[in-house]
N, CA, C and O of each residue as an XYZ file, in Angstrom:
744
protein
N       7.772    -14.162    -11.606
C       8.380    -13.073    -12.358
C       9.142    -12.173    -11.396
O       8.619    -11.781    -10.353
N      10.343    -11.857    -11.742
C      11.178    -10.986    -10.925
C      11.113     -9.569    -11.498
O      11.796     -9.257    -12.474
N      10.302     -8.729    -10.897
C      10.087     -7.378    -11.401
C      10.995     -6.385    -10.694
O      11.180     -6.465     -9.480
N      11.557     -5.458    -11.444
C      12.401     -4.389    -10.905
C      11.707     -3.038    -11.121
O      11.117     -2.801    -12.175
N      11.783     -2.166    -10.129
C      11.227     -0.817    -10.254
C      11.933     -0.110    -11.410
O      13.158     -0.146    -11.522
N      11.141      0.529    -12.262
C      11.678      1.174    -13.458
C      11.963      2.656    -13.211
O      11.141      3.370    -12.638
N      13.138      3.104    -13.652
C      13.494      4.524    -13.542
C      12.481      5.403    -14.264
O      12.208      6.524    -13.836
N      11.924      4.893    -15.357
C      10.942      5.677    -16.118
C       9.681      5.931    -15.294
O       9.055      6.982    -15.432
N       9.301      4.976    -14.436
C       8.133      5.176    -13.568
C       8.430      6.203    -12.485
O       7.568      7.014    -12.146
N       9.641      6.174    -11.940
C      10.030      7.172    -10.936
C      10.055      8.552    -11.578
O       9.627      9.533    -10.969
N      10.558      8.627    -12.813
C      10.572      9.903    -13.541
C       9.150     10.410    -13.775
O       8.904     11.616    -13.732
N       8.217      9.496    -14.021
C       6.821      9.878    -14.227
C       6.222     10.467    -12.949
O       5.447     11.422    -13.011
N       6.572      9.908    -11.800
C       6.106     10.478    -10.536
C       6.613     11.911    -10.387
O       5.871     12.804     -9.980
N       7.875     12.115    -10.719
C       8.448     13.464    -10.622
C       7.765     14.413    -11.604
O       7.435     15.547    -11.256
N       7.560     13.947    -12.820
C       6.955     14.787    -13.859
C       5.541     15.241    -13.473
O       5.128     16.351    -13.811
N       4.809     14.384    -12.771
C       3.437     14.740    -12.388
C       3.398     15.666    -11.178
O       2.348     16.216    -10.846
N       4.553     15.839    -10.516
C       4.606     16.776     -9.396
C       4.499     16.152     -8.016
O       4.261     16.863     -7.040
N       4.669     14.840     -7.914
C       4.643     14.202     -6.598
C       5.864     14.710     -5.821
O       6.982     14.648     -6.332
N       5.668     15.211     -4.598
C       6.799     15.703     -3.796
C       7.852     14.604     -3.568
O       7.525     13.421     -3.475
N       9.099     15.018     -3.482
C      10.215     14.067     -3.369
C      10.080     13.155     -2.141
O      10.406     11.971     -2.225
N       9.612     13.675     -1.018
C       9.414     12.828      0.163
C       8.411     11.709     -0.118
O       8.590     10.572      0.318
N       7.362     12.052     -0.849
C       6.353     11.050     -1.186
C       6.896     10.049     -2.204
O       6.558      8.867     -2.151
N       7.729     10.510     -3.123
C       8.361      9.591     -4.075
C       9.241      8.597     -3.317
O       9.201      7.396     -3.584
N      10.026      9.095     -2.382
C      10.876      8.199     -1.586
C      10.028      7.181     -0.831
O      10.386      6.005     -0.752
N       8.905      7.632     -0.276
C       7.984      6.716      0.405
C       7.489      5.650     -0.575
O       7.492      4.462     -0.253
N       7.071      6.066     -1.753
C       6.537      5.130     -2.752
C       7.589      4.101     -3.178
O       7.269      2.929     -3.375
N       8.828      4.536     -3.316
C       9.909      3.614     -3.671
C      10.101      2.585     -2.566
O      10.277      1.399     -2.845
N      10.068      3.029     -1.316
C      10.203      2.100     -0.184
C       9.028      1.120     -0.139
O       9.222     -0.070      0.109
N       7.821      1.615     -0.377
C       6.646      0.743     -0.364
C       6.756     -0.284     -1.486
O       6.450     -1.459     -1.282
N       7.187      0.146     -2.659
C       7.342     -0.787     -3.780
C       8.377     -1.860     -3.443
O       8.146     -3.043     -3.692
N       9.501     -1.460     -2.885
C      10.525     -2.426     -2.505
C      10.019     -3.425     -1.476
O      10.257     -4.626     -1.595
N       9.319     -2.921     -0.463
C       8.776     -3.783      0.592
C       7.699     -4.707      0.016
O       7.661     -5.890      0.352
N       6.834     -4.185     -0.836
C       5.768     -5.001     -1.428
C       6.360     -6.119     -2.294
O       5.897     -7.258     -2.239
N       7.373     -5.797     -3.085
C       8.014     -6.812     -3.921
C       8.677     -7.887     -3.059
O       8.602     -9.076     -3.369
N       9.321     -7.463     -1.984
C       9.958     -8.417     -1.068
C       8.908     -9.341     -0.446
O       9.099    -10.556     -0.400
N       7.814     -8.771      0.028
C       6.751     -9.573      0.638
C       6.146    -10.517     -0.393
O       5.907    -11.689     -0.105
N       5.900    -10.007     -1.587
C       5.350    -10.848     -2.649
C       6.227    -12.059     -2.922
O       5.724    -13.174     -3.062
N       7.529    -11.846     -2.998
C       8.467    -12.955     -3.213
C       8.406    -13.950     -2.059
O       8.439    -15.161     -2.274
N       8.318    -13.438     -0.839
C       8.329    -14.301      0.342
C       7.086    -15.177      0.465
O       7.118    -16.191      1.164
N       5.983    -14.802     -0.206
C       4.787    -15.654     -0.141
C       5.003    -16.960     -0.895
O       4.347    -17.964     -0.619
N       5.932    -16.935     -1.850
C       6.187    -18.130     -2.646
C       5.115    -18.410     -3.683
O       5.159    -19.438     -4.358
N       4.160    -17.512     -3.817
C       3.065    -17.712     -4.767
C       3.389    -17.057     -6.109
O       4.234    -16.166     -6.198
N       2.704    -17.515     -7.136
C       2.842    -16.907     -8.457
C       1.929    -15.673     -8.478
O       0.711    -15.788     -8.613
N       2.534    -14.512     -8.342
C       1.798    -13.254     -8.298
C       2.178    -12.407     -9.498
O       3.197    -12.648    -10.145
N       1.355    -11.419     -9.787
C       1.695    -10.428    -10.805
C       2.614     -9.414    -10.129
O       2.154     -8.414     -9.577
N       3.909     -9.683    -10.179
C       4.873     -8.843     -9.467
C       4.996     -7.453    -10.094
O       5.346     -6.498     -9.400
N       4.719     -7.325    -11.373
C       4.709     -5.987    -11.970
C       3.573     -5.171    -11.371
O       3.751     -3.988    -11.080
N       2.419     -5.780    -11.185
C       1.296     -5.098    -10.545
C       1.646     -4.721     -9.108
O       1.346     -3.612     -8.667
N       2.270     -5.624     -8.389
C       2.672     -5.338     -7.011
C       3.632     -4.151     -6.993
O       3.427     -3.200     -6.239
N       4.676     -4.200     -7.818
C       5.681     -3.137     -7.830
C       5.150     -1.803     -8.314
O       5.377     -0.773     -7.681
N       4.445     -1.816     -9.431
C       3.940     -0.555     -9.990
C       2.751     -0.032     -9.189
O       2.606      1.180     -9.026
N       1.903     -0.921     -8.691
C       0.785     -0.492     -7.859
C       1.292      0.215     -6.611
O       0.747      1.241     -6.202
N       2.342     -0.344     -6.010
C       2.943      0.271     -4.822
C       3.621      1.582     -5.173
O       3.500      2.562     -4.437
N       4.327      1.607     -6.282
C       5.052      2.815     -6.668
C       4.100      3.975     -6.948
O       4.394      5.119     -6.603
N       2.971      3.684     -7.565
C       2.034      4.746     -7.951
C       0.906      4.983     -6.946
O       0.062      5.849     -7.177
N       0.866      4.236     -5.833
C      -0.302      4.317     -4.948
C      -0.579      5.729     -4.444
O      -1.737      6.068     -4.199
N       0.443      6.560     -4.284
C       0.257      7.928     -3.788
C       0.412      8.996     -4.878
O       0.747     10.142     -4.579
N       0.174      8.629     -6.118
C       0.277      9.589     -7.220
C      -0.572     10.835     -6.967
O      -0.169     11.940     -7.330
N      -1.734     10.668     -6.353
C      -2.633     11.785     -6.078
C      -2.043     12.828     -5.148
O      -2.570     13.936     -5.053
N      -0.953     12.494     -4.457
C      -0.307     13.467     -3.579
C       0.414     14.552     -4.371
O       0.957     15.492     -3.791
N       0.419     14.423     -5.677
C       0.892     15.525     -6.528
C      -0.087     16.692     -6.431
O       0.272     17.840     -6.696
N      -1.329     16.386     -6.046
C      -2.391     17.388     -5.966
C      -2.774     17.692     -4.517
O      -2.926     18.855     -4.146
N      -2.930     16.649     -3.699
C      -3.382     16.825     -2.318
C      -2.916     15.663     -1.449
O      -2.702     14.548     -1.926
N      -2.767     15.956     -0.165
C      -2.479     14.905      0.797
C      -3.751     14.532      1.569
O      -3.693     13.770      2.534
N      -4.875     15.059      1.149
C      -6.159     14.790      1.801
C      -6.658     13.389      1.427
O      -6.083     12.711      0.576
N      -7.727     12.986      2.078
C      -8.321     11.665      1.915
C      -8.579     11.308      0.440
O      -8.436     10.150      0.047
N      -8.953     12.292     -0.359
C      -9.308     12.000     -1.746
C      -8.101     11.821     -2.660
O      -8.265     11.710     -3.875
N      -6.879     11.790     -2.095
C      -5.714     11.618     -2.974
C      -5.745     10.275     -3.701
O      -5.158     10.147     -4.776
N      -6.417      9.277     -3.135
C      -6.541      7.992     -3.824
C      -7.383      8.108     -5.081
O      -7.001      7.621     -6.145
N      -8.531      8.756     -4.953
C      -9.425      8.959     -6.096
C      -8.758      9.840     -7.151
O      -8.804      9.534     -8.343
N      -8.141     10.927     -6.710
C      -7.471     11.843     -7.642
C      -6.317     11.131     -8.340
O      -6.131     11.275     -9.549
N      -5.544     10.362     -7.576
C      -4.439      9.615     -8.167
C      -4.909      8.628     -9.217
O      -4.279      8.485    -10.265
N      -6.017      7.941     -8.941
C      -6.555      6.985     -9.912
C      -6.970      7.696    -11.200
O      -6.746      7.183    -12.296
N      -7.571      8.868    -11.066
C      -7.947      9.645    -12.260
C      -6.704     10.074    -13.034
O      -6.673      9.996    -14.262
N      -5.684     10.526    -12.313
C      -4.428     10.904    -12.964
C      -3.810      9.695    -13.663
O      -3.311      9.801    -14.782
N      -3.851      8.542    -12.989
C      -3.295      7.319    -13.568
C      -4.007      6.919    -14.847
O      -3.372      6.456    -15.795
N      -5.320      7.094    -14.880
C      -6.076      6.789    -16.104
C      -5.642      7.725    -17.232
O      -5.475      7.298    -18.375
N      -5.460      9.009    -16.899
C      -4.991      9.971    -17.902
C      -3.601      9.614    -18.422
O      -3.273      9.891    -19.576
N      -2.786      8.998    -17.564
C      -1.433      8.571    -17.947
C      -1.436      7.193    -18.615
O      -0.387      6.660    -18.976
N      -2.638      6.631    -18.771
C      -2.838      5.325    -19.392
C      -2.181      4.181    -18.623
O      -1.706      3.212    -19.215
N      -2.161      4.309    -17.287
C      -1.722      3.195    -16.457
C      -2.807      2.117    -16.501
O      -3.986      2.444    -16.635
N      -2.441      0.861    -16.393
C      -3.442     -0.212    -16.403
C      -4.459     -0.048    -15.271
O      -4.136      0.469    -14.202
N      -5.675     -0.492    -15.521
C      -6.749     -0.350    -14.536
C      -6.412     -1.037    -13.219
O      -6.781     -0.539    -12.155
N      -5.722     -2.165    -13.267
C      -5.376     -2.856    -12.021
C      -4.510     -1.962    -11.133
O      -4.604     -2.039     -9.908
N      -3.679     -1.126    -11.726
C      -2.842     -0.191    -10.956
C      -3.688      0.962    -10.435
O      -3.562      1.347     -9.273
N      -4.550      1.519    -11.283
C      -5.394      2.633    -10.818
C      -6.384      2.153     -9.764
O      -6.792      2.931     -8.901
N      -6.775      0.884     -9.821
C      -7.640      0.328     -8.778
C      -6.926      0.360     -7.431
O      -7.520      0.745     -6.424
N      -5.657     -0.041     -7.405
C      -4.880      0.009     -6.158
C      -4.806      1.434     -5.657
O      -4.975      1.682     -4.463
N      -4.556      2.374     -6.552
C      -4.440      3.777     -6.167
C      -5.728      4.266     -5.516
O      -5.702      4.944     -4.489
N      -6.843      3.915     -6.125
C      -8.134      4.391     -5.630
C      -8.545      3.693     -4.338
O      -9.156      4.310     -3.466
N      -8.213      2.411     -4.212
C      -8.700      1.613     -3.093
C      -7.775      1.605     -1.882
O      -8.147      1.045     -0.850
N      -6.591      2.197     -1.960
C      -5.632      2.051     -0.859
C      -5.976      2.865      0.386
O      -5.416      2.608      1.452
N      -6.870      3.827      0.285
C      -7.242      4.639      1.440
C      -7.833      3.748      2.530
O      -8.823      3.049      2.314
N      -7.206      3.790      3.702
C      -7.628      3.001      4.867
C      -7.786      1.519      4.570
O      -8.585      0.824      5.198
N      -7.015      1.054      3.607
C      -6.971     -0.382      3.355
C      -8.180     -0.956      2.659
O      -8.402     -2.165      2.727
N      -8.976     -0.132      1.987
C     -10.117     -0.623      1.230
C     -11.438     -0.413      1.947
O     -11.851     -1.238      2.762
N     -12.083      0.670      1.649
C     -13.309      1.073      2.343
C     -14.553      0.365      1.825
O     -14.622     -0.045      0.667
N     -15.533      0.234      2.713
C     -16.858     -0.201      2.292
C     -17.605      1.025      1.761
O     -17.144      2.154      1.931
N     -18.745      0.808      1.124
C     -19.561      1.929      0.642
C     -19.967      2.834      1.804
O     -19.948      4.059      1.684
N     -20.331      2.225      2.920
C     -20.747      2.991      4.098
C     -19.610      3.895      4.595
O     -19.832      5.065      4.906
N     -18.403      3.347      4.665
C     -17.256      4.141      5.118
C     -16.933      5.257      4.130
O     -16.588      6.368      4.532
N     -17.046      4.960      2.839
C     -16.790      5.983      1.828
C     -17.760      7.149      2.002
O     -17.370      8.312      1.900
N     -19.010      6.833      2.260
C     -20.014      7.867      2.494
C     -19.643      8.711      3.709
O     -19.700      9.940      3.660
N     -19.261      8.044      4.801
C     -18.887      8.750      6.030
C     -17.701      9.686      5.815
O     -17.617     10.737      6.450
N     -16.787      9.308      4.926
C     -15.576     10.095      4.685
C     -15.729     11.101      3.541
O     -14.788     11.823      3.210
N     -16.912     11.143      2.947
C     -17.159     12.103      1.876
C     -16.533     11.729      0.548
O     -16.324     12.596     -0.301
N     -16.230     10.459      0.353
C     -15.677      9.979     -0.912
C     -16.813      9.481     -1.800
O     -17.903      9.201     -1.301
N     -16.579      9.366     -3.098
C     -17.625      8.812     -3.962
C     -18.094      7.459     -3.419
O     -17.286      6.618     -3.025
N     -19.395      7.271     -3.407
C     -19.969      6.072     -2.820
C     -19.755      4.896     -3.766
O     -20.315      4.834     -4.861
N     -18.924      3.970     -3.303
C     -18.658      2.728     -4.024
C     -17.925      1.796     -3.083
O     -17.494      2.200     -2.003
N     -17.789      0.569     -3.489
C     -17.087     -0.435     -2.699
C     -15.608     -0.403     -3.088
O     -15.256     -0.677     -4.236
N     -14.753     -0.069     -2.134
C     -13.310      0.012     -2.356
C     -12.591     -1.221     -1.787
O     -11.372     -1.207     -1.619
N     -13.339     -2.272     -1.495
C     -12.780     -3.465     -0.871
C     -11.652     -4.049     -1.723
O     -11.752     -4.122     -2.948
N     -10.584     -4.460     -1.051
C      -9.470     -5.107     -1.743
C      -9.866     -6.548     -2.035
O     -10.387     -7.249     -1.168
N      -9.614     -6.975     -3.255
C     -10.030     -8.310     -3.652
C      -8.861     -9.237     -3.988
O      -8.973    -10.453     -3.828
N      -7.756     -8.685     -4.445
C      -6.648     -9.546     -4.858
C      -5.528     -9.524     -3.832
O      -5.387     -8.577     -3.058
N      -4.741    -10.580     -3.843
C      -3.597    -10.647     -2.942
C      -2.591     -9.550     -3.281
O      -1.956     -8.997     -2.383
N      -2.441     -9.234     -4.551
C      -1.533     -8.156     -4.952
C      -1.940     -6.837     -4.299
O      -1.092     -6.108     -3.785
N      -3.241     -6.531     -4.319
C      -3.729     -5.300     -3.677
C      -3.424     -5.313     -2.184
O      -2.950     -4.321     -1.629
N      -3.695     -6.430     -1.548
C      -3.482     -6.536     -0.102
C      -2.006     -6.388      0.255
O      -1.675     -5.754      1.257
N      -1.129     -6.958     -0.543
C       0.308     -6.855     -0.283
C       0.759     -5.402     -0.368
O       1.551     -4.953      0.460
N       0.266     -4.665     -1.356
C       0.644     -3.249     -1.490
C       0.198     -2.462     -0.260
O       0.972     -1.672      0.281
N      -1.020     -2.667      0.179
C      -1.553     -1.911      1.317
C      -0.825     -2.308      2.597
O      -0.532     -1.451      3.431
N      -0.535     -3.576      2.761
C       0.218     -4.064      3.922
C       1.623     -3.455      3.931
O       2.103     -3.007      4.972
N       2.271     -3.442      2.781
C       3.618     -2.849      2.678
C       3.582     -1.360      2.997
O       4.492     -0.840      3.642
N       2.546     -0.680      2.553
C       2.403      0.759      2.825
C       2.362      1.010      4.335
O       3.036      1.909      4.839
N       1.583      0.226      5.036
C       1.461      0.396      6.485
C       2.787      0.044      7.172
O       3.206      0.744      8.094
N       3.444     -1.026      6.736
C       4.735     -1.405      7.317
C       5.780     -0.308      7.122
O       6.523      0.018      8.048
N       5.833      0.251      5.935
C       6.810      1.317      5.657
C       6.527      2.530      6.535
O       7.461      3.163      7.028
N       5.262      2.864      6.738
C       4.932      3.978      7.638
C       5.474      3.714      9.038
O       6.060      4.603      9.655
N       5.283      2.502      9.538
C       5.746      2.138     10.877
C       7.272      2.230     10.955
O       7.816      2.759     11.924
N       7.946      1.725      9.952
C       9.409      1.729      9.925
C       9.937      3.154      9.785
O      10.837      3.561     10.520
N       9.379      3.907      8.847
C       9.834      5.276      8.590
C       9.608      6.184      9.787
O      10.432      7.050     10.082
N       8.490      5.984     10.477
C       8.170      6.816     11.640
C       9.011      6.455     12.867
O       8.915      7.121     13.897
N       9.826      5.419     12.766
C      10.708      5.048     13.870
C      10.010      4.352     15.020
O      10.504      4.371     16.147
N       8.873      3.742     14.752
C       8.128      3.059     15.806
C       8.887      1.824     16.286
O       8.817      1.460     17.459
N       9.603      1.193     15.380
C      10.425      0.046     15.757
C      11.886      0.419     15.596
O      12.252      1.176     14.696
N      12.705     -0.111     16.465
C      14.145      0.068     16.362
C      14.647     -1.072     15.493
O      14.990     -2.144     15.992
N      14.687     -0.831     14.187
C      14.933     -1.928     13.265
C      16.375     -2.415     13.254
O      16.617     -3.600     13.029
N      17.325     -1.539     13.488
C      18.709     -1.977     13.489
C      19.038     -2.829     12.282
O      19.790     -3.797     12.389
N      18.475     -2.473     11.121
C      18.729     -3.231      9.906
C      17.800     -4.417      9.712
O      17.872     -5.087      8.682
N      16.926     -4.697     10.679
C      16.022     -5.842     10.566
C      14.582     -5.336     10.546
O      13.982     -5.096     11.594
N      14.047     -5.180      9.357
C      12.695     -4.640      9.208
C      11.625     -5.627      9.664
O      10.467     -5.245      9.834
N      11.995     -6.876      9.861
C      11.001     -7.870     10.266
C      10.391     -7.543     11.629
O       9.336     -8.076     11.975
N      11.037     -6.680     12.401
C      10.488     -6.265     13.696
C       9.110     -5.622     13.509
O       8.208     -5.838     14.318
N       8.951     -4.838     12.449
C       7.654     -4.204     12.178
C       6.605     -5.266     11.865
O       5.451     -5.132     12.274
N       6.985     -6.302     11.156
C       6.041     -7.382     10.857
C       5.714     -8.173     12.122
O       4.553     -8.495     12.371
N       6.726     -8.483     12.912
C       6.523     -9.269     14.131
C       5.603     -8.547     15.107
O       4.763     -9.172     15.755
N       5.763     -7.232     15.211
C       4.992     -6.449     16.190
C       3.809     -5.699     15.558
O       3.230     -4.816     16.190
N       3.457     -6.042     14.340
C       2.438     -5.310     13.582
C       1.137     -5.139     14.361
O       0.643     -4.021     14.507
N       0.586     -6.234     14.858
C      -0.699     -6.164     15.569
C      -0.591     -5.278     16.802
O      -1.448     -4.427     17.042
N       0.444     -5.476     17.563
C       0.664     -4.679     18.775
C       0.770     -3.187     18.437
O       0.166     -2.350     19.108
N       1.532     -2.864     17.406
C       1.737     -1.459     17.025
C       0.431     -0.826     16.562
O       0.115      0.296     16.958
N      -0.332     -1.530     15.728
C      -1.585     -0.962     15.234
C      -2.586     -0.733     16.354
O      -3.358      0.225     16.317
N      -2.574     -1.603     17.342
C      -3.491     -1.434     18.472
C      -3.021     -0.331     19.413
O      -3.842      0.351     20.027
N      -1.714     -0.152     19.531
C      -1.146      0.836     20.450
C      -1.158      2.251     19.870
O      -1.303      3.221     20.615
N      -1.009      2.378     18.563
C      -0.931      3.691     17.911
C      -2.130      3.884     16.984
O      -2.126      3.382     15.860
N      -3.153      4.601     17.439
C      -4.362      4.800     16.628
C      -4.073      5.392     15.243
O      -4.860      5.196     14.317
N      -2.979      6.097     15.095
C      -2.594      6.675     13.801
C      -2.547      5.599     12.708
O      -2.873      5.876     11.554
N      -2.149      4.395     13.063
C      -1.989      3.328     12.078
C      -3.251      2.492     11.902
O      -3.555      2.064     10.788
N      -3.978      2.257     12.970
C      -5.201      1.469     12.883
C      -6.411      2.293     12.489
O      -7.397      1.750     11.992
N      -6.346      3.611     12.707
C      -7.392      4.602     12.380
C      -8.660      4.418     13.210
O      -8.945      5.223     14.097
N      -9.417      3.365     12.927
C     -10.650      3.082     13.667
C     -10.845      1.569     13.686
O     -10.035      0.836     13.119
N     -11.893      1.101     14.322
C     -12.066     -0.340     14.503
C     -12.120     -1.088     13.171
O     -11.441     -2.102     13.007
N     -12.915     -0.604     12.227
C     -13.057     -1.297     10.946
C     -11.739     -1.339     10.182
O     -11.360     -2.375      9.636
N     -11.050     -0.212     10.150
C      -9.772     -0.151      9.442
C      -8.755     -1.058     10.124
O      -8.025     -1.792      9.458
N      -8.709     -1.008     11.431
C      -7.793     -1.854     12.195
C      -8.032     -3.328     11.874
O      -7.084     -4.075     11.633
N      -9.285     -3.741     11.871
C      -9.604     -5.137     11.587
C      -9.168     -5.535     10.177
O      -8.692     -6.651      9.966
N      -9.328     -4.633      9.221
C      -8.886     -4.914      7.853
C      -7.377     -5.144      7.809
O      -6.897     -6.141      7.269
N      -6.636     -4.182      8.399
C      -5.175     -4.305      8.385
C      -4.712     -5.572      9.097
O      -3.803     -6.253      8.622
N      -5.325     -5.889     10.222
C      -4.951     -7.103     10.946
C      -5.258     -8.346     10.111
O      -4.507     -9.320     10.145
N      -6.351     -8.310      9.372
C      -6.691     -9.429      8.488
C      -5.660     -9.612      7.383
O      -5.264    -10.739      7.087
N      -5.224     -8.517      6.773
C      -4.193     -8.608      5.725
C      -2.900     -9.175      6.315
O      -2.257    -10.042      5.725
N      -2.541     -8.665      7.484
C      -1.324     -9.120      8.151
C      -1.380    -10.629      8.386
O      -0.434    -11.348      8.064
N      -2.480    -11.100      8.941
C      -2.602    -12.526      9.249
C      -2.594    -13.381      7.986
O      -1.958    -14.434      7.946
N      -3.305    -12.923      6.954
C      -3.346    -13.668      5.704
C      -1.958    -13.757      5.063
O      -1.518    -14.838      4.672
N      -1.286    -12.633      4.961
C       0.015    -12.598      4.281
C       1.084    -13.312      5.092
O       1.891    -14.058      4.537
N       1.095    -13.090      6.399
C       2.079    -13.790      7.231
C       1.831    -15.297      7.215
O       2.777    -16.083      7.275
N       0.574    -15.699      7.137
C       0.251    -17.123      7.023
C       0.831    -17.736      5.754
O       1.349    -18.852      5.772
N       0.739    -16.999      4.660
C       1.307    -17.476      3.394
C       2.831    -17.546      3.474
O       3.441    -18.500      2.990
N       3.434    -16.545      4.080
C       4.892    -16.528      4.214
C       5.369    -17.690      5.082
O       6.367    -18.336      4.766
N       4.665    -17.952      6.160
C       5.056    -19.043      7.072
C       5.008    -20.400      6.359
O       5.828    -21.275      6.638
N       4.047    -20.578      5.438
C       3.955    -21.830      4.697
C       5.205    -22.066      3.866
O       5.625    -23.211      3.700
N       5.807    -21.008      3.343
C       7.000    -21.170      2.517
C       8.245    -21.388      3.347
O       9.241    -21.915      2.853
N       8.196    -20.981      4.621
C       9.363    -21.097      5.494
C       9.475    -22.483      6.116
O      10.508    -22.821      6.693
N       8.427    -23.286      6.005
C       8.414    -24.622      6.632
C       9.215    -25.600      5.819
O       9.319    -26.770      6.187
């Protein structure tokens, strides 16, 4: 399925009060996630990938703190977004926390582990867009530099890897998704 970002969804982000910088970030993440999803060559729910990425930071209408994922998921439920989308919103913090990590961070105790490839693609795209937007790579129009150097960048810049557990999660998503992409390129 070839999914396109809907203007009505962008308008909904604005209506809820998401700051324009965050909306621009969400649009970039959605575009990157859709591109990555296509490159895997797999039959994915591309609407989930696109909308999950677009709405992942909805909670930033209220706060930029750690709980913006939980708050965004609650807002998404009030807006009657599908549960698969609100799940992405809630679980995207640090790439999907364990119950133990949630407790350490003061979030509601539950398992936030990412289970679907669609979820993983959204979180991977989010991290890639952060790297690209922050100017860590000199892309010169070629965003693949962020993908090629992903592991190196996450290990070199603690801001992106956060801590050992989070770093390992992100590296796992990178390896899984790049492995799928490489299969289609052969």
